[in-house]
C-alpha positions in Angstrom: 24.5 -8.1 34.8 20.9 -7.2 34.0 20.4 -5.7 30.6 17.3 -3.5 30.4 15.9 -3.6 26.9 12.7 -1.5 27.1 11.7 1.2 29.6 8.4 3.0 29.9 8.3 6.0 32.1 4.9 7.5 33.0 3.5 6.6 29.6 0.0 7.5 28.6 -1.7 6.4 25.4 -4.7 8.2 23.9 -6.8 6.4 21.3 -9.3 8.9 19.9 -11.3 10.2 22.9 -10.3 7.2 25.1 -7.4 7.0 27.5 -6.1 3.5 26.7 -3.1 3.5 29.0 -2.3 5.7 32.0 1.0 6.3 33.8 2.7 3.1 32.8 6.0 2.6 34.4 7.9 -0.6 33.8 11.2 -2.1 32.5 11.7 -5.2 30.5 15.1 -7.0 31.0 16.8 -9.4 28.6 15.7 -12.9 29.0 12.4 -12.2 30.9 9.2 -14.0 30.1 6.5 -11.5 30.9 2.8 -12.3 30.7 0.2 -9.6 30.5 -3.1 -10.6 32.0 -6.4 -8.8 32.7 -9.9 -8.7 31.4 -10.9 -7.6 27.9 -10.3 -3.9 27.4 -7.7 -3.7 30.2 -5.0 -2.5 27.9 -2.9 -5.6 27.2 -2.9 -5.3 23.4 -2.3 -1.5 23.5 0.6 -2.0 25.9 2.2 -4.6 23.5 1.8 -2.2 20.6 3.3 0.6 22.7 6.3 -1.5 23.6 6.9 -2.2 19.9 6.3 1.4 18.8 3.2 0.7 16.7 1.0 2.9 18.9 2.3 6.5 19.7 2.2 7.6 23.3 0.8 10.9 24.3 2.8 11.4 27.5 5.9 10.0 29.0 9.0 8.2 27.6 9.5 4.9 25.8 13.1 3.9 25.5 14.6 0.9 23.6 18.2 -0.2 24.1 20.5 0.7 21.2 20.2 -1.7 18.3 17.2 -3.5 19.8 15.3 -5.6 17.3 11.7 -6.5 18.0 9.1 -8.7 16.3 5.4 -9.0 17.0 2.9 -11.7 16.4 -0.9 -11.2 16.4 -3.7 -13.6 17.3 -4.5 -14.0 13.6 -1.4 -13.5 11.6 -1.6 -11.7 8.3 -0.3 -13.9 5.6 0.2 -13.2 1.9 -1.4 -15.3 -0.8 1.9 -17.1 -1.6 3.8 -20.2 -0.4 4.7 -20.6 3.2 8.4 -20.3 2.2 7.9 -17.1 0.3 5.8 -15.6 3.2 9.0 -15.8 5.3 11.5 -15.0 2.5 9.8 -11.9 1.2 10.2 -9.9 4.4 13.8 -10.9 4.6 14.4 -9.9 1.0 12.7 -6.5 1.5 14.8 -5.8 4.7 17.4 -3.3 3.3 19.5 -3.6 6.5 20.1 -7.3 5.7 20.8 -6.8 2.0 19.9 -10.4 1.1 19.4 -11.5 -2.4 16.3 -13.6 -3.2 18.2 -16.9 -3.1 19.8 -16.1 0.3 16.4 -15.0 1.7 14.8 -18.3 0.6 17.7 -20.3 2.2 17.2 -18.5 5.5 13.4 -19.0 5.2 13.9 -22.7 4.7 15.9 -22.8 8.0 13.1 -20.9 9.7 10.4 -23.3 8.5 12.5 -26.2 9.6 12.9 -24.6 13.0 9.2 -24.6 13.6 8.5 -28.0 11.9 6.9 -26.7 8.7 9.4 -27.7 6.1 6.9 -30.2 4.7 4.4 -27.5 3.8 7.0 -25.0 2.4 5.3 -25.0 -1.0 1.7 -24.7 0.2 -0.3 -21.4 0.2 0.2 -19.9 3.6 -3.4 -18.8 3.8 -4.6 -22.4 3.3 -2.7 -23.8 6.3 -4.5 -24.7 9.5 -4.7 -22.2 12.3 -1.9 -23.8 14.2 0.3 -24.0 11.1 -0.3 -20.3 10.3 0.7 -19.3 13.8 3.9 -21.4 13.5 4.5 -19.8 10.2 4.2 -16.4 11.8 6.7 -17.6 14.4 9.1 -18.7 11.7 8.8 -15.3 10.1 9.7 -13.6 13.4 12.5 -16.0 14.2 14.1 -15.5 10.8 14.5 -11.8 11.6 16.6 -12.7 14.7 14.9 -10.3 17.2 15.9 -9.7 20.7 12.3 -9.3 21.9 9.3 -11.2 20.8 5.9 -9.6 21.5 2.8 -11.9 21.1 -0.9 -10.9 21.4 -3.0 -13.9 22.5 -0.9 -16.2 20.3 -2.9 -19.4 21.1 -6.4 -18.0 21.7 -8.0 -19.4 18.6 -6.1 -22.7 18.4 -7.1 -26.3 19.4 -5.2 -27.9 22.3 -2.7 -29.7 20.1 -1.8 -26.6 18.2 -1.6 -24.6 21.5 1.0 -27.0 22.8 3.0 -26.8 19.6 3.1 -23.0 19.8 3.8 -23.0 23.6 6.7 -25.4 23.0 8.2 -23.1 20.4 7.8 -20.1 22.7 9.6 -22.0 25.5 12.4 -23.0 23.1 12.8 -19.5 21.8 13.0 -18.1 25.4 15.7 -20.7 26.1 17.7 -19.7 23.1 17.4 -23.0 21.3 18.5 -22.7 17.7 19.2 -19.0 18.0 22.1 -16.7 18.6 20.6 -15.6 22.0 17.6 -16.3 24.2 14.6 -14.2 23.2 12.8 -12.0 25.7 9.1 -12.8 25.5 6.2 -10.4 26.3 2.8 -11.7 25.6 -0.9 -11.1 26.4 -2.9 -14.2 27.5 -6.2 -15.2 29.0 -4.9 -18.7 29.6 -3.6 -18.7 33.1 -2.4 -22.2 32.8 -0.1 -21.1 30.0 1.1 -18.2 32.1 2.0 -20.6 34.9 3.9 -22.8 32.5 5.8 -20.1 30.6 6.1 -16.8 32.5 8.7 -15.7 34.9 6.8 -12.5 35.6 3.2 -11.5 35.4 1.7 -8.0 34.9 -2.0 -7.5 35.7 -3.7 -4.6 34.0 -7.0 -3.0 34.8 -8.5 0.1 33.2 -5.3 0.8 31.3 -3.2 0.8 34.5 -0.6 -1.6 35.8 -2.1 -2.8 39.1 0.2 -5.8 39.8 3.7 -6.7 38.7 5.0 -9.8 40.4 7.2 -12.9 39.8 5.0 -15.7 38.6 5.2 -17.7 41.9 4.0 -14.7 43.9 1.2 -13.9 41.4 -0.2 -17.4 41.8 0.1 -17.4 45.6 -3.4 -16.3 46.7 -2.2 -14.8 50.0 0.5 -12.7 48.3 -1.6 -11.6 45.5 -4.5 -10.5 47.8 -2.1 -8.2 49.6 -1.2 -6.4 46.3 -4.7 -6.3 44.7 -8.0 -7.7 45.7 -9.2 -7.1 42.1 -6.3 -9.2 40.7 -7.0 -11.9 43.3 -10.7 -12.0 42.3 -9.7 -12.1 38.6 -7.4 -15.1 39.0 -9.9 -17.0 41.1 -12.6 -16.3 38.5 -10.4 -17.4 35.6 -9.3 -20.6 37.4 -12.8 -21.5 38.6 
């Protein structure tokens, strides 16, 4: 049975004088791996923030399944000037719903750091870690909160190839449910179409704040099929892969 976790019905988002999203209609089901693609300014980041609830919508409906927990990662994660361990533990300790004392929060944070392979740098200042380590630290912070849906905005855009592979591997493991109570639903924005091919089950192409294409990954990367749905999306893919 398919469990729909997030539904957007005719959603518009206005950012100042600019219409950032127009008439967005889509549903995200449990276990999906949804990649958002499109050129800069197409609305990918705004859609992610709308799915999370960080950006208010001006029209339409955004519905979350009861009890749904979401976590979001940004391209450059914000880290506090404290140890990697405490960067994870503090958020858990401050979460009133969990009601964890500081020792319990640190214990869970240790598990999270181990999960992403950062146990050896637990005592180091989070802001002094490498870019790849900082992104894995952000993933540890999200994983520790045990979300159902993980939203990621260009999670590997500023990383070197080795760090990209490490983050991609963790995304794949989280989607498979490795080391968690349940598989995570992934929704992420990416300019890396190779990454999209490797990780996504579904691809949404945005242009001008509108969803122009929404296809299974195999169909999206089939030039004949994609051209039937959108010549603009076809041209975008060919240009990015060239």
